[in-house]
C-alpha positions as CSV (number, residue, x, y, z in Angstrom):
1,M,0.0,0.0,0.0
2,K,1.4,3.4,-1.0
3,S,0.8,6.6,1.0
4,R,1.8,10.2,0.9
5,T,1.2,13.0,3.3
6,F,-0.3,16.5,3.2
7,D,0.8,19.2,5.7
8,L,-2.5,21.0,5.7
9,P,-5.6,18.9,6.5
10,P,-9.0,19.9,5.1
11,R,-11.2,22.0,7.3
12,G,-12.8,20.2,10.2
13,L,-10.2,17.4,10.3
14,S,-7.4,16.7,12.8
15,K,-4.5,19.2,12.8
16,D,-2.1,16.2,12.6
17,R,-0.6,15.4,9.2
18,V,-3.2,13.7,7.0
19,V,-2.2,10.4,5.5
20,V,-3.6,9.8,2.1
21,Q,-3.8,6.1,1.2
22,T,-4.1,4.5,-2.2
23,G,-5.0,1.0,-3.2
24,V,-6.9,0.2,0.1
25,L,-10.4,0.7,-1.5
26,P,-12.0,-0.1,-4.9
27,G,-11.2,2.3,-7.7
28,R,-14.4,4.3,-7.4
29,Y,-13.2,5.7,-4.0
30,V,-10.3,8.0,-4.5
31,D,-8.1,10.4,-2.3
32,A,-8.7,8.3,0.8
33,R,-7.6,10.2,3.8
34,R,-7.4,8.8,7.3
35,I,-9.5,11.0,9.6
36,G,-9.8,8.8,12.7
37,R,-9.7,5.3,14.2
38,G,-12.4,3.2,15.7
39,G,-12.2,0.1,17.9
40,M,-11.6,-2.3,15.0
41,G,-10.2,-0.2,12.2
42,E,-9.5,3.2,10.7
43,I,-11.9,5.8,9.3
44,L,-11.2,7.3,5.9
45,L,-12.6,10.3,4.1
46,A,-12.8,9.5,0.3
47,E,-14.4,10.8,-2.9
48,D,-16.9,8.6,-4.6
49,N,-16.1,9.1,-8.2
50,E,-19.3,7.5,-9.5
51,L,-21.7,9.6,-7.5
52,G,-19.5,12.7,-7.1
53,R,-19.7,13.0,-3.3
54,K,-17.5,12.6,-0.2
55,V,-18.0,9.5,1.9
56,A,-16.7,8.1,5.2
57,V,-15.3,4.6,5.0
58,K,-14.7,2.3,7.9
59,L,-11.9,-0.1,7.0
60,L,-11.1,-3.2,9.1
61,D,-7.5,-3.4,10.4
62,E,-5.4,-5.9,8.6
63,R,-4.6,-7.9,11.7
64,F,-8.3,-8.2,12.4
65,A,-9.1,-9.0,8.8
66,R,-7.1,-12.2,9.2
67,D,-9.4,-13.3,12.0
68,E,-12.7,-14.8,10.8
69,G,-14.3,-13.9,14.1
70,F,-13.5,-10.2,13.7
71,R,-14.6,-10.3,10.1
72,R,-17.9,-11.8,11.1
73,R,-18.4,-9.1,13.8
74,F,-17.5,-6.4,11.3
75,R,-20.1,-7.7,8.8
76,R,-22.6,-7.8,11.7
77,E,-21.9,-4.1,12.3
78,A,-22.8,-3.4,8.7
79,L,-26.0,-5.4,8.9
80,S,-27.1,-3.7,12.1
81,A,-26.4,-0.2,10.7
82,A,-27.9,-0.9,7.3
83,R,-31.2,-2.0,8.8
84,L,-31.5,1.5,10.3
85,S,-30.2,3.5,7.3
86,G,-33.6,4.9,6.4
87,H,-34.0,6.6,9.7
88,P,-33.4,10.4,9.5
89,H,-31.2,10.4,12.6
90,V,-29.0,7.3,11.9
91,V,-26.0,7.6,9.6
92,T,-26.8,6.1,6.2
93,I,-24.8,3.1,4.8
94,F,-24.1,3.4,1.1
95,D,-21.9,0.3,0.4
96,V,-20.5,-2.8,2.1
97,G,-17.7,-4.8,0.6
98,E,-14.3,-6.3,0.8
99,W,-11.1,-5.2,-1.0
100,H,-7.8,-7.2,-1.0
101,G,-9.1,-9.2,2.0
102,R,-10.1,-6.2,4.1
103,P,-13.9,-5.6,4.7
104,F,-15.1,-2.0,4.5
105,I,-18.3,0.0,5.0
106,V,-19.1,3.2,3.1
107,M,-21.2,5.7,5.0
108,E,-22.4,9.3,4.4
109,Y,-19.8,11.9,5.5
110,L,-21.2,14.4,8.0
111,P,-19.1,17.6,8.1
112,G,-20.5,19.1,11.3
113,G,-18.2,17.1,13.6
114,T,-19.3,15.3,16.7
115,L,-21.4,16.3,19.7
116,A,-18.3,15.8,21.9
117,E,-16.4,18.4,19.8
118,R,-19.3,20.8,19.9
119,A,-19.7,20.5,23.7
120,R,-16.0,21.3,24.2
121,T,-16.4,24.7,22.5
122,G,-18.5,26.0,25.3
123,N,-22.0,25.7,26.9
124,V,-24.6,24.3,24.6
125,P,-27.9,26.3,24.7
126,R,-30.6,24.4,26.5
127,D,-33.0,24.4,23.6
128,Q,-30.4,23.2,21.3
129,A,-29.4,20.4,23.7
130,L,-33.0,19.3,24.0
131,L,-33.3,19.2,20.2
132,W,-30.2,17.1,19.8
133,L,-31.3,14.8,22.6
134,G,-34.7,14.3,21.0
135,E,-33.1,13.3,17.7
136,A,-30.8,10.8,19.5
137,A,-33.8,9.4,21.4
138,A,-35.7,8.9,18.2
139,A,-32.7,7.0,16.7
140,L,-32.4,4.8,19.8
141,D,-36.0,3.9,20.0
142,A,-35.9,3.0,16.3
143,A,-32.9,0.8,16.9
144,H,-34.5,-0.9,19.8
145,A,-37.7,-1.5,17.8
146,E,-35.5,-3.5,15.3
147,G,-33.9,-5.5,18.1
148,I,-30.6,-3.6,18.0
149,V,-28.7,-2.5,21.1
150,H,-26.1,0.1,20.4
151,R,-24.0,-0.4,23.5
152,D,-21.8,2.6,23.2
153,V,-24.0,5.7,23.2
154,K,-21.8,8.8,23.8
155,P,-21.2,12.3,22.3
156,A,-18.4,11.0,20.1
157,N,-20.9,8.7,18.3
158,L,-23.4,11.5,17.8
159,L,-22.5,13.3,14.6
160,L,-23.8,16.5,13.1
161,D,-24.6,17.2,9.5
162,A,-24.3,20.5,7.6
163,R,-27.7,21.6,9.0
164,D,-26.7,20.8,12.6
165,E,-29.0,17.9,12.7
166,L,-27.9,14.9,14.7
167,Q,-27.3,11.4,13.4
168,M,-26.2,8.4,15.5
169,A,-23.2,6.5,14.2
170,D,-20.9,3.6,15.1
171,F,-22.9,0.5,15.8
172,G,-19.5,-1.2,15.9
173,I,-20.2,-3.0,19.1
174,A,-24.0,-3.3,18.6
175,R,-25.5,-6.7,18.7
176,L,-28.9,-8.0,17.4
177,A,-30.9,-8.7,20.6
178,D,-32.9,-11.4,18.7
179,D,-29.7,-13.1,17.3
180,S,-30.2,-16.8,17.1
181,T,-26.7,-17.7,16.3
182,G,-25.2,-17.1,19.7
183,A,-23.7,-14.2,21.5
184,M,-21.0,-12.2,19.7
185,T,-19.1,-11.4,22.9
186,A,-18.1,-13.6,25.7
187,A,-19.9,-13.3,29.0
188,G,-18.2,-10.8,31.3
189,T,-16.5,-8.8,28.5
190,V,-17.1,-5.1,29.0
191,L,-17.9,-3.2,25.9
192,G,-18.5,0.5,25.9
193,T,-17.0,3.7,27.3
194,A,-16.5,4.1,31.0
195,G,-18.1,7.5,31.4
196,Y,-21.4,6.3,29.9
197,L,-21.5,2.7,31.1
198,A,-24.7,1.5,32.7
199,P,-24.0,-0.3,36.0
200,E,-24.8,-3.7,34.5
201,Q,-22.4,-3.1,31.6
202,A,-19.7,-2.0,34.1
203,R,-20.2,-5.4,35.9
204,G,-19.7,-7.2,32.6
205,E,-23.3,-8.2,32.2
206,E,-25.6,-8.2,29.2
207,A,-26.3,-4.8,27.6
208,T,-30.0,-4.1,26.9
209,P,-32.1,-1.2,25.5
210,A,-32.3,0.0,29.1
211,S,-28.5,0.3,29.0
212,D,-28.6,2.5,26.0
213,R,-31.2,4.7,27.7
214,Y,-29.0,5.0,30.7
215,A,-26.1,6.2,28.5
216,L,-28.4,8.7,26.8
217,G,-29.3,10.0,30.4
218,V,-25.6,10.5,31.0
219,V,-25.2,12.4,27.7
220,A,-28.2,14.6,28.7
221,Y,-26.7,15.3,32.1
222,E,-23.4,16.3,30.5
223,L,-25.0,18.6,27.9
224,L,-27.1,20.4,30.5
225,T,-24.6,20.7,33.3
226,G,-21.2,20.7,31.4
227,G,-19.9,17.5,33.1
228,R,-20.7,13.8,33.5
229,P,-22.4,12.8,36.7
230,F,-19.7,10.4,37.9
231,E,-16.6,11.9,36.4
232,R,-13.4,10.6,38.0
233,G,-9.7,10.7,37.4
234,S,-9.6,7.3,35.8
235,A,-11.9,5.2,33.6
236,T,-12.1,2.3,36.0
237,A,-12.9,4.6,39.0
238,E,-15.7,6.2,36.9
239,A,-17.1,2.8,36.0
240,A,-17.2,1.9,39.7
241,A,-19.0,5.1,40.5
242,H,-21.8,4.2,38.1
243,I,-22.4,1.0,40.2
244,H,-22.0,2.4,43.7
245,E,-22.6,6.2,43.8
246,Q,-25.9,8.0,44.1
247,V,-26.7,10.4,41.2
248,P,-25.3,13.9,42.1
249,P,-28.1,16.5,41.8
250,A,-27.9,18.3,38.5
251,S,-29.6,21.3,40.1
252,E,-26.5,21.8,42.3
253,R,-24.1,22.1,39.4
254,G,-24.5,25.9,39.3
255,V,-26.0,26.1,35.9
256,G,-29.5,27.2,36.9
257,L,-31.4,23.8,36.5
258,P,-34.5,23.4,38.6
259,Q,-34.7,20.8,41.3
260,R,-37.4,18.9,39.3
261,V,-34.7,17.6,36.9
262,D,-33.0,15.7,39.8
263,D,-35.9,13.3,40.0
264,V,-35.8,12.8,36.2
265,F,-32.1,11.9,36.3
266,E,-32.5,9.6,39.3
267,H,-35.1,7.7,37.2
268,A,-33.0,7.7,34.0
269,L,-29.8,6.7,35.8
270,A,-31.4,4.1,38.2
271,K,-29.1,1.3,39.1
272,D,-31.9,-1.2,38.5
273,P,-32.6,-1.3,34.7
274,S,-36.3,-2.1,35.4
275,R,-36.7,1.3,37.1
276,R,-35.5,3.4,34.2
277,Y,-37.8,5.0,31.6
278,R,-39.5,2.5,29.2
279,S,-38.3,4.4,26.1
280,A,-35.9,7.2,25.2
281,A,-38.8,9.3,24.1
282,E,-40.4,9.0,27.5
283,F,-37.2,10.1,29.2
284,L,-37.0,13.2,26.9
285,E,-40.6,14.1,27.6
286,A,-40.1,14.0,31.3
287,L,-36.9,16.1,31.0
288,Q,-38.6,18.7,28.9
289,T,-41.5,18.9,31.3
290,A,-39.2,19.3,34.2
291,L,-37.2,22.1,32.5
292,N,-40.2,23.9,31.0
293,T,-42.7,23.8,33.9
294,P,-42.9,27.3,35.6
295,T,-41.7,27.4,39.2
296,E,-44.6,28.0,41.6
297,S,-44.2,30.1,44.8
298,T,-44.9,27.9,47.8
299,H,-45.2,29.0,51.5
300,I,-44.2,26.4,54.0
301,L,-44.4,26.6,57.8
302,P,-41.1,26.1,59.5
303,A,-40.4,22.5,60.5
304,S,-37.6,20.4,61.7
305,P,-35.8,18.9,58.7
306,A,-36.5,15.2,58.1
307,P,-33.5,12.9,57.7
308,P,-32.7,12.1,54.1
309,T,-34.0,8.8,52.7
310,A,-31.7,6.2,51.2
311,S,-33.0,7.0,47.7
312,R,-32.3,10.8,48.1
313,R,-29.1,10.7,50.1
314,R,-26.5,12.9,48.5
315,A,-23.4,12.1,50.6
316,W,-20.4,11.0,48.5
317,S,-17.9,8.5,49.9
318,P,-14.6,10.2,50.8
319,V,-12.7,7.1,50.0
320,P,-10.9,7.1,46.6
321,V,-12.4,4.4,44.4
322,V,-10.3,2.3,42.1
323,A,-12.4,-0.1,40.0
324,G,-10.8,-3.3,38.9
325,V,-12.7,-3.4,35.7
326,L,-10.4,-3.5,32.6
327,L,-12.4,-2.4,29.6
328,A,-10.3,-4.7,27.5
329,G,-12.1,-7.6,29.2
330,L,-9.4,-8.7,31.6
331,L,-11.7,-8.8,34.6
332,A,-15.4,-9.6,34.5
333,G,-17.9,-8.5,37.1
334,I,-15.4,-7.6,39.8
335,L,-14.8,-4.2,41.2
336,V,-12.2,-3.3,43.8
337,A,-12.1,-0.2,46.0
338,A,-8.6,0.6,47.4
339,V,-7.5,3.0,50.1
340,T,-3.9,3.2,51.2
341,T,-2.6,3.9,54.7
342,R,1.0,4.0,55.9
343,G,2.4,2.7,59.1
344,E,5.2,1.0,60.9
345,D,6.1,-2.5,59.8
346,P,5.9,-4.6,62.9
347,Q,8.7,-6.9,61.6
348,G,11.4,-4.4,61.2
349,G,10.2,-0.9,61.8
350,T,10.3,0.1,58.1
351,E,7.3,1.9,56.6
352,A,4.7,-0.3,54.9
353,E,1.5,0.3,53.0
354,Q,-1.8,-1.4,53.8
355,V,-4.1,-1.7,50.8
356,T,-7.7,-2.4,51.8
357,I,-9.7,-4.1,49.1
358,T,-13.5,-4.2,48.9
359,Q,-14.3,-6.9,46.3
360,V,-17.8,-7.0,44.9
361,E,-18.6,-10.1,42.8
362,T,-21.8,-11.4,41.4
363,R,-22.0,-15.2,41.5
364,E,-25.1,-16.8,40.0
365,G,-27.2,-13.7,40.7
366,T,-26.0,-13.3,44.3
367,T,-23.8,-10.3,45.2
368,V,-20.9,-11.1,47.5
369,E,-18.8,-8.5,49.2
370,E,-15.4,-9.3,50.8
371,V,-13.1,-6.9,52.6
372,V,-9.4,-7.9,52.5
373,T,-6.4,-6.0,53.8
374,T,-3.0,-6.6,52.1
375,T,0.2,-5.2,53.4
376,V,3.0,-4.4,50.9
377,D,6.4,-2.7,51.2
378,A,6.2,1.0,50.7
379,A,9.7,1.1,49.4
380,P,10.1,0.3,45.6
381,P,11.4,-3.1,44.8
382,P,15.1,-3.6,43.8
383,G,15.9,-2.7,40.3
384,Q,13.1,-0.2,39.9
385,G,13.4,2.2,37.0
386,E,14.1,5.8,37.6
387,G,10.6,6.8,36.4
388,G,8.9,4.8,39.2
389,E,10.9,6.0,42.2
390,G,8.8,7.3,45.0
391,L,5.5,6.0,43.7
392,S,3.1,4.3,46.1
393,V,1.1,1.3,45.2
394,E,-2.0,3.5,45.1
395,E,-0.3,5.9,42.7
396,A,0.8,3.0,40.5
397,V,-2.8,1.7,40.4
398,A,-4.0,5.1,39.3
399,L,-1.4,5.2,36.5
400,T,-2.4,1.7,35.4
401,D,-6.0,2.8,35.1
402,E,-4.9,5.8,33.1
403,A,-2.8,3.7,30.8
404,T,-5.7,1.4,30.2
405,A,-7.7,4.4,29.0
406,R,-4.8,5.3,26.7
407,L,-4.7,1.8,25.3
408,E,-8.5,2.0,24.5
409,E,-7.8,5.2,22.6
410,G,-4.9,3.6,20.6
411,D,-2.3,5.9,22.2
412,W,0.4,3.2,22.6
413,E,3.3,5.7,23.3
414,D,1.5,7.5,26.1
415,A,0.3,4.2,27.6
416,L,3.9,2.8,27.5
417,R,5.2,5.9,29.2
418,L,2.7,5.6,32.0
419,M,3.3,1.9,32.5
420,E,7.1,2.2,32.7
421,Q,6.4,4.3,35.8
422,A,3.6,2.2,37.2
423,L,5.0,-1.4,36.8
424,P,7.9,-1.3,39.3
425,P,5.9,-0.5,42.4
426,L,3.4,-3.2,41.6
427,Q,6.0,-6.0,41.1
428,G,5.6,-8.7,43.7
429,T,2.2,-7.4,44.9
430,Y,0.0,-9.9,43.0
431,S,-2.7,-11.9,44.9
432,N,-6.2,-13.1,44.0
433,D,-7.4,-10.0,45.9
434,F,-5.1,-7.5,44.3
435,R,-4.3,-8.2,40.6
436,Y,-2.9,-5.0,39.4
437,E,0.5,-6.4,38.8
438,A,-1.0,-8.7,36.2
439,Y,-2.9,-5.8,34.6
440,A,0.2,-3.7,34.5
441,E,2.2,-6.5,32.8
442,Y,-0.6,-6.8,30.2
443,N,-0.8,-3.1,29.6
444,I,3.0,-2.7,29.0
445,G,3.1,-5.8,26.9
446,K,0.1,-4.6,24.7
447,A,1.6,-1.2,24.3
448,L,5.0,-2.7,23.2
449,A,3.3,-5.1,20.8
450,E,1.3,-2.4,19.2
451,S,4.5,-0.4,18.8
452,G,6.2,-3.2,17.0
453,R,8.6,-4.1,19.9
454,C,7.6,-7.7,20.1
455,D,10.8,-9.1,21.6
456,E,10.2,-6.8,24.6
457,A,6.4,-7.3,24.6
458,L,6.2,-11.1,24.9
459,P,7.9,-11.5,28.3
460,H,5.4,-9.0,29.8
461,L,2.4,-10.8,28.3
462,E,3.7,-14.2,29.4
463,R,4.2,-12.8,32.9
464,S,0.6,-11.5,33.0
465,E,-0.6,-14.9,31.9
466,D,1.6,-16.7,34.5
467,L,0.0,-14.5,37.2
468,Q,-3.7,-14.7,36.3
469,G,-4.0,-17.5,33.8
470,E,-5.0,-17.5,30.1
471,R,-7.1,-14.5,29.0
472,G,-8.4,-13.6,25.6
473,P,-6.9,-10.1,25.5
474,I,-3.5,-11.5,26.3
475,T,-3.8,-14.1,23.5
476,S,-4.9,-11.3,21.1
477,A,-1.9,-9.1,22.1
478,K,0.4,-12.1,21.5
479,E,-1.1,-12.6,18.0
480,I,0.0,-9.1,17.0
481,C,3.5,-10.4,17.1
482,S,2.9,-13.7,15.4
């Protein structure tokens, strides 16, 4: 495959150098320029010579194209999206095919960017936010009527056309709910984006239409308040908050929302899927009513305040939460909360760290909680690299979580930089109750493999496998080097 570069990208595209690829698509699609990456491949902007229009093309990565399972999943994406192409708020599919062994999907190109990009430019006017949310709700309800669960509803997958109308894109991890050929993903695999994960998804359970509606509720909260409800410093901590934390009142975010919206968001973001709104349209109607109903003046006689009920309690836990959910599927259904304390080591008087783990695991429908305290040396192990000096185990855990997010984004260099700092303090700490050493070994091995440094990658991947046993993501990372 030949390529050349342009220093100046077209308007609306990344400021990075734009790679123009030739020979990767049939002859009718010319001037193919990479404008982004998805979970399974790259996104190209091309010119359709036959119809004289710009199109967006999702092209499956070569390493995935060699795997029949990935090819089948990619074709399933095309089928799911094509069934919805006639809807005004779903991105239209023009063509599906395969070229030189690499499957591709040709879609309409929307020049307005994403809702995520638009939200970053400043506050979105409330009326405009409600309009976009209504269009997203219509797309979701249409998908659910066809038996399709999107599973990754977020602002980056909500695109805007030239008229600023919203269309939902990337059914890349969607699955037909009525599929009779078996599940496309293994039980316990977490698919989605941490900031918008429904609690059941964060636990590695089956995603349903109620999960999509939960994610839409998070998007609405973000558009109206300027921030996600459970925003945290790491992806895994945010996933844990979706499971354990009460919904923070949107009316207390300082943007002038009435208290009536708090009840709407509690309903939309209920932990129990059965308590959520029955459709996306129902949620939007409730939200619009709460925002548009005039406030009435009420006179209340003084009274002693009643204690808050469990459903309305607003207190947040002061303990930092670290969720042991690796979005790459390394851990299914288990979350850990860690708090580090320092004290004297009774054996020798040297400082030690105690890491208290609260493990929550669902076993055959029953939730089991265990609290385990593990003591590890505070001092870094011998041979620790310079970048990891002085890091505590808790800090190393946070860096590992951050590196996991970088891996999800395909930023191998940044993930590797973080893991070179995080791995040394975690070496020798592995136990069934504290598995971050295995996660760290996987992360650094994955980053090295994706960077083409296979000789360095394989020892880390094998060490991760030695610690926690065989895992699908480890096997996939090894296959990159095969």
